[in-house]
C-alpha positions in Angstrom: 363.9 -1.1 266.9 366.6 -3.2 265.5 365.8 -3.3 261.9 364.8 0.6 262.0 368.7 0.7 263.5 370.7 -1.6 260.6 368.1 0.5 257.9 369.4 4.0 259.9 372.8 2.3 259.3 372.6 1.5 255.8 371.2 4.8 254.4 373.4 6.7 256.5 377.2 4.4 254.7 374.8 5.0 251.5 375.2 8.6 252.2 378.4 8.3 252.8 379.2 6.6 249.0 377.0 9.6 247.4 378.8 11.9 249.3 382.1 10.9 248.1 381.0 10.2 244.9 379.8 14.0 244.7 382.9 15.1 246.0 385.0 13.6 243.8 382.7 14.6 240.8 383.1 18.5 241.4 387.0 17.9 242.1 387.2 16.2 238.4 384.6 19.2 236.8 387.5 21.9 238.8 390.5 20.2 237.2 388.8 20.2 234.1 387.5 23.8 234.3 391.2 25.0 235.2 393.2 22.9 232.4 390.8 24.4 229.8 391.3 28.1 231.7 395.0 27.3 231.6 395.1 26.3 227.8 393.1 28.5 227.3 395.5 31.9 228.6 398.4 30.0 226.7 396.8 30.1 223.9 396.2 33.7 223.8 400.1 34.2 225.2 401.1 32.6 222.1 398.8 34.6 220.3 399.9 37.9 221.5 403.8 36.7 221.5 403.6 36.2 217.9 401.8 40.1 217.3 404.5 40.9 219.2 407.4 39.5 217.4 405.6 40.4 213.9 405.8 44.2 215.3 409.3 43.8 216.2 410.2 42.6 212.7 408.1 45.4 211.2 409.8 48.0 213.2 413.0 46.7 212.7 412.8 46.6 208.7 411.1 50.0 208.7 414.7 50.9 211.2 417.0 49.4 208.3 414.7 51.5 205.1 415.0 54.6 207.3 418.1 55.3 209.7 418.4 58.5 209.5 414.3 59.4 210.3 414.6 56.4 213.3 417.7 58.2 214.6 415.6 61.2 214.8 412.5 60.1 215.8 414.7 58.4 219.0 416.5 61.0 219.7 412.9 63.6 219.7 411.2 61.2 221.9 413.9 61.1 223.8 413.4 65.0 224.7 410.1 64.9 225.0 410.4 62.0 227.8 413.5 64.3 229.4 411.7 67.1 229.7 407.9 65.4 230.9 410.3 63.5 233.4 411.9 67.0 234.3 409.0 68.2 235.6 
């Protein structure tokens, strides 16, 4: 019976070590996935920011090319928004 108890203790110790190793592997995998997701989100944010900057530059160039038309367009949009909000 003593040998069986010792064998059982050894098996339990091995199981503890295996569970610890498994927990570490899951933790590492989760951290790697989270880091990859964060990097992907940063890259997408940078792409969107660059596109917004490009669009802003293009709108600015159009306003410089046609300032009077831009003022009239802004005035028209303001009137339209004012009518929609007042309803």
